[in-house]
C-alpha positions as CSV (number, residue, x, y, z in Angstrom):
1,M,0.0,0.0,0.0
2,A,2.8,2.4,0.9
3,K,4.5,1.6,-2.4
4,L,1.4,2.5,-4.3
5,I,1.0,5.8,-2.6
6,Q,4.7,6.7,-3.3
7,Q,4.2,5.9,-7.0
8,L,1.1,8.1,-7.1
9,I,3.0,11.0,-5.5
10,Q,5.9,10.7,-8.0
11,G,3.5,10.7,-10.9
12,A,1.7,13.8,-9.6
13,V,5.0,15.7,-9.3
14,A,6.1,14.7,-12.7
15,Q,2.8,15.8,-14.2
16,A,3.1,19.2,-12.4
17,G,6.6,19.7,-13.7
18,Q,5.4,19.1,-17.2
19,E,2.7,21.7,-16.8
20,I,5.3,24.3,-15.6
21,V,7.7,23.8,-18.5
22,K,6.5,25.7,-21.6
23,I,7.7,24.5,-24.9
24,K,8.5,27.3,-27.5
25,D,6.3,27.1,-30.5
26,P,8.7,26.4,-33.4
27,V,6.3,27.8,-36.0
28,A,5.8,31.1,-34.2
29,S,9.6,31.4,-33.6
30,E,10.3,30.9,-37.3
31,Q,7.8,33.6,-38.2
32,Q,9.3,36.1,-35.8
33,D,12.9,35.4,-36.8
34,K,12.6,37.1,-40.2
35,Y,11.4,40.3,-38.4
36,R,14.0,40.1,-35.7
37,L,16.9,39.5,-38.2
38,K,15.8,42.5,-40.3
39,G,15.5,44.7,-37.2
40,L,11.8,45.3,-37.7
41,N,10.9,44.6,-34.1
42,F,13.5,47.1,-32.7
43,K,12.6,50.8,-31.9
44,S,15.2,53.5,-32.0
45,N,15.1,57.2,-30.9
46,D,17.6,58.1,-33.6
47,I,15.8,60.5,-36.0
48,N,18.2,59.5,-38.8
49,V,16.8,55.9,-38.6
50,M,13.1,56.7,-38.3
51,P,11.7,60.2,-37.8
52,R,9.0,60.5,-35.2
53,D,6.6,63.2,-34.0
54,P,6.6,64.5,-30.4
55,A,4.1,61.7,-29.4
56,G,6.5,59.0,-30.6
57,N,4.6,58.1,-33.8
58,I,6.5,57.3,-37.0
59,I,6.4,60.1,-39.6
60,V,5.8,58.7,-43.1
61,E,5.7,61.0,-46.1
62,N,3.4,59.8,-48.9
63,L,2.7,62.0,-51.9
64,D,-0.3,60.0,-53.1
65,I,-3.4,61.7,-51.6
66,N,-5.6,58.7,-52.5
67,S,-3.7,56.1,-50.6
68,S,-4.4,55.3,-47.0
69,I,-1.5,54.9,-44.6
70,L,-1.6,52.0,-42.1
71,I,1.5,51.5,-39.9
72,I,1.9,48.5,-37.8
73,E,4.9,48.7,-35.5
74,P,5.7,45.4,-33.8
75,T,8.1,46.7,-31.2
76,T,9.6,44.2,-28.8
77,S,12.9,45.9,-28.0
78,N,14.0,49.5,-27.6
79,I,17.5,50.7,-28.7
80,T,18.4,54.3,-27.9
81,T,21.5,56.3,-28.8
82,D,22.2,56.7,-25.1
83,S,23.0,53.0,-25.0
84,V,25.7,53.2,-27.6
85,S,29.2,53.2,-26.3
86,K,31.8,55.1,-28.4
87,I,35.2,53.6,-28.3
88,I,38.2,55.9,-28.8
89,D,41.6,54.5,-29.6
90,T,44.0,56.1,-27.2
91,Q,46.9,53.8,-28.0
92,F,50.3,55.6,-28.4
93,N,51.5,54.7,-31.8
94,Y,54.4,57.0,-32.5
95,F,57.5,55.2,-31.1
96,K,58.2,52.7,-28.5
97,F,60.1,53.1,-25.2
98,P,62.9,53.1,-24.6
99,A,63.7,55.3,-27.7
100,R,66.6,54.2,-29.9
101,V,69.0,56.5,-31.7
102,R,70.5,55.3,-35.0
103,V,73.8,56.9,-36.0
104,E,74.9,56.8,-39.6
105,D,78.5,57.6,-40.6
106,D,78.9,60.3,-43.2
107,E,82.3,61.8,-43.8
108,D,80.9,64.3,-46.4
109,I,79.1,66.5,-43.9
110,D,80.2,70.1,-44.3
111,L,80.2,71.9,-40.9
112,D,81.6,75.2,-42.3
113,I,78.6,77.3,-41.5
114,D,78.6,81.1,-41.5
115,L,76.8,82.3,-38.3
116,D,77.3,86.1,-38.9
117,F,74.1,87.6,-37.7
118,S,75.1,91.3,-38.2
119,Q,72.4,94.0,-38.5
120,E,73.2,94.5,-42.2
121,Q,72.9,90.7,-42.9
122,Q,69.4,90.7,-41.2
123,G,68.4,93.8,-43.2
124,Q,68.0,95.9,-40.0
125,D,69.2,99.5,-39.8
126,P,70.2,100.3,-36.2
127,I,69.7,104.1,-36.9
128,Y,66.3,104.1,-38.5
129,A,63.1,104.7,-36.6
130,R,59.7,106.1,-37.6
131,Y,57.2,107.2,-34.8
132,K,53.7,108.7,-34.8
133,P,51.1,109.6,-32.1
134,S,48.7,106.8,-31.1
135,E,45.8,109.3,-30.8
136,N,44.9,112.9,-31.3
137,R,46.0,115.2,-28.4
138,K,45.5,118.9,-27.6
139,I,48.6,121.1,-27.7
140,L,49.3,122.4,-24.2
141,S,49.8,126.1,-23.3
142,D,51.9,127.4,-20.4
143,P,49.7,128.8,-17.6
144,S,52.7,130.4,-16.0
145,G,53.2,132.6,-19.0
146,Q,56.9,131.8,-19.2
147,G,56.6,130.2,-22.7
148,I,57.7,126.7,-21.6
149,A,56.9,124.0,-24.2
150,S,55.6,120.6,-23.3
151,G,56.4,117.2,-24.9
152,I,53.9,115.9,-27.5
153,L,52.6,112.3,-27.7
154,I,54.6,110.4,-30.4
155,D,54.6,106.9,-28.8
156,E,53.6,104.6,-31.6
157,I,56.5,102.8,-33.3
158,E,55.7,102.3,-37.0
159,E,59.1,100.9,-37.9
160,G,62.7,100.6,-36.6
161,Q,64.3,101.2,-33.3
162,L,62.3,100.8,-30.1
163,Q,61.7,103.6,-27.6
164,K,63.7,103.0,-24.4
165,R,62.2,106.3,-23.2
166,A,58.5,107.0,-24.0
167,N,58.1,109.5,-26.9
168,R,61.8,109.9,-27.4
169,Y,64.6,108.7,-29.7
170,Y,67.4,107.1,-27.6
171,I,71.1,107.2,-28.5
172,T,72.6,103.8,-28.1
173,K,76.3,102.9,-28.0
174,E,75.9,101.5,-31.5
175,I,74.5,104.7,-32.9
176,K,77.2,106.9,-31.3
177,E,80.1,104.6,-32.2
178,S,78.9,104.4,-35.8
179,G,80.0,108.0,-36.2
180,V,76.9,108.8,-38.4
181,D,74.9,112.0,-38.3
182,L,71.2,111.8,-37.8
183,R,68.6,113.2,-40.1
184,F,65.3,114.2,-38.5
185,R,62.2,114.6,-40.8
186,I,59.2,115.7,-38.9
187,K,55.6,116.5,-40.1
188,I,53.0,117.7,-37.6
189,N,49.4,118.1,-38.8
190,F,47.3,120.2,-36.5
191,R,44.1,122.3,-36.4
192,Y,42.6,125.1,-34.4
193,D,39.1,125.0,-33.0
194,S,37.4,128.1,-31.5
195,F,33.9,129.5,-31.0
196,A,35.1,132.9,-32.1
197,T,36.6,134.0,-35.4
198,D,40.1,134.5,-34.0
199,F,43.5,132.8,-34.2
200,N,45.9,130.9,-32.1
201,T,49.7,130.6,-32.0
202,T,51.5,127.2,-32.0
203,Y,55.2,126.6,-31.9
204,F,57.1,123.3,-32.2
205,Y,60.7,122.4,-31.2
206,I,63.1,119.5,-31.0
207,A,64.2,118.9,-27.4
208,R,67.4,117.2,-26.2
209,S,68.4,115.8,-22.8
210,G,70.9,113.3,-21.4
211,P,72.8,112.0,-18.4
212,D,75.2,115.0,-18.7
213,K,72.8,117.5,-20.2
214,Y,69.9,119.5,-18.9
215,L,66.6,119.3,-20.7
216,Q,66.7,121.8,-23.5
217,R,63.1,122.1,-24.7
218,D,63.9,124.4,-27.7
219,Y,67.2,122.7,-28.8
220,I,66.1,123.1,-32.4
221,Q,63.7,125.9,-33.2
222,Y,61.7,127.4,-36.0
223,F,59.6,124.8,-37.8
224,N,58.3,125.5,-41.3
225,F,54.6,126.1,-41.8
226,E,52.6,125.2,-44.8
227,D,50.7,128.5,-44.7
228,P,53.1,131.2,-45.8
229,Y,50.9,133.7,-43.8
230,A,51.1,131.7,-40.6
231,G,53.4,134.3,-39.1
232,G,55.6,131.9,-37.1
233,G,52.8,129.6,-35.9
234,K,49.6,131.7,-36.4
235,I,46.6,129.5,-37.2
236,S,43.0,130.8,-37.8
237,Q,39.7,129.3,-36.7
238,Y,39.0,125.8,-38.0
239,Q,42.2,126.0,-40.1
240,V,44.4,122.9,-40.6
241,Q,48.1,123.3,-41.1
242,N,51.3,121.2,-41.5
243,A,54.4,122.1,-39.5
244,T,57.6,120.4,-40.9
245,K,61.3,120.2,-40.0
246,D,64.1,118.6,-42.0
247,V,67.4,118.8,-40.0
248,V,70.7,116.9,-39.6
249,I,72.1,116.4,-36.1
250,A,75.8,116.0,-36.1
251,N,77.3,113.0,-34.3
252,S,79.3,115.4,-32.1
253,E,76.0,116.9,-30.8
254,F,75.0,113.7,-28.8
255,E,76.4,111.1,-26.5
256,V,75.3,107.6,-25.4
257,G,72.2,107.9,-23.3
258,D,71.0,111.2,-24.8
259,T,67.4,111.4,-26.0
260,F,65.6,113.6,-28.5
261,S,61.9,114.5,-28.4
262,I,59.4,117.0,-29.9
263,T,57.9,119.7,-27.8
264,A,55.1,122.2,-28.6
265,L,53.6,125.3,-27.1
266,A,50.1,126.7,-27.8
267,G,49.1,130.3,-27.1
268,S,45.7,129.2,-25.9
269,N,44.3,125.9,-24.6
270,T,40.8,126.2,-23.1
271,N,37.6,124.4,-23.5
272,D,36.5,126.7,-26.3
273,K,39.9,127.5,-27.8
274,Y,42.4,124.8,-28.5
275,S,44.8,123.3,-31.1
276,T,44.9,119.6,-31.7
277,I,47.5,117.3,-33.3
278,N,46.1,114.9,-35.8
279,A,47.8,111.5,-35.2
280,D,47.3,109.8,-38.6
281,Q,48.9,112.7,-40.5
282,T,51.8,113.2,-38.1
283,Y,55.2,111.4,-38.1
284,W,58.8,111.6,-37.0
285,S,61.4,109.8,-39.2
286,I,65.0,109.3,-38.1
287,T,67.5,108.0,-40.7
288,D,71.3,107.9,-41.4
289,A,72.1,111.3,-42.9
290,S,74.7,109.7,-45.2
291,K,72.1,107.5,-46.9
292,N,69.9,108.7,-49.8
293,V,66.6,107.4,-48.4
294,D,63.1,108.7,-47.9
295,E,61.0,109.0,-44.7
296,W,60.4,105.2,-44.8
297,N,64.1,104.5,-45.1
298,R,63.7,103.4,-48.7
299,E,66.5,104.0,-51.1
300,I,65.8,106.8,-53.6
301,T,66.8,105.8,-57.1
302,S,65.8,108.9,-59.0
303,P,68.5,111.0,-60.8
304,I,70.7,113.1,-58.5
305,S,69.4,116.3,-60.3
306,Q,65.9,115.5,-59.1
307,Q,66.7,114.5,-55.6
308,T,66.2,116.7,-52.6
309,A,69.5,117.6,-51.0
310,P,69.8,116.5,-47.4
311,A,69.6,119.1,-44.8
312,Q,72.9,120.4,-43.5
313,P,74.0,119.9,-39.8
314,V,73.0,122.8,-37.6
315,S,74.5,124.5,-34.6
316,P,71.6,124.9,-32.2
317,Q,71.2,127.8,-30.0
318,N,72.4,127.3,-26.4
319,T,69.1,128.6,-24.9
320,I,68.0,126.4,-22.0
321,R,64.5,126.8,-20.6
């Protein structure tokens, strides 16, 4: 009896296990495989694969107005771009460590190399410089009435030697020891503004100073004015003029460490009466007086008969202000 009961229990358990195990339908699996293999039962959020509207529906463009659109989307899996892992190759492929050096014997190597880096070989002139103002500035007057000129702004280096002192041309050892004379060519474009139909006076000078020299504000005087009726610096209301100076400074007139600058003095400088220097039309060119060059240090190749003779060295007045 006990043996019969044990057989009944084992049969019941076996029957229950058979009910729990579900056998996959081979026909249905075969029908689904062709969709699965072609990716038709996968859904992607990549708009390049399948564009969708904000609700998630597939957007299908059909130009035939008479046709009806029926979309069946059997989605069983979702694939999003967030699930894609981008793999970047960070392997170092240039050379292996430790590095190896390969030496090849060559008896024909020519080591006779000319390393002369002189100024002339580099095409640089140690004398030449061209400066201009970086902005328009009013010309100052002297409130004390003593006629003391003030330095003008001429801080922008267009070409050539740098300014070791702001707004000044600095005499280096190379310039002094070269023995050359310096040629200064200066053009200052300025105008006078006033509420009244009057005139102003404006004077320009070349100043000199140095370690063993006092500041001489009017070292070189008397600029030339474009208006022959200017009267030594006279300028009328709203008038624009050019003041120029072409002068050669002898080498004996300066020492190492000396500086040259441009000073100016206006008769009036108030809110309603003032003279202003126009920066873009103003320049100061310094060149080697022995060279036949223009204001940009370019060689002049025109016939000698048509060239402008260089200015002669001057003996400045010894007036010190």
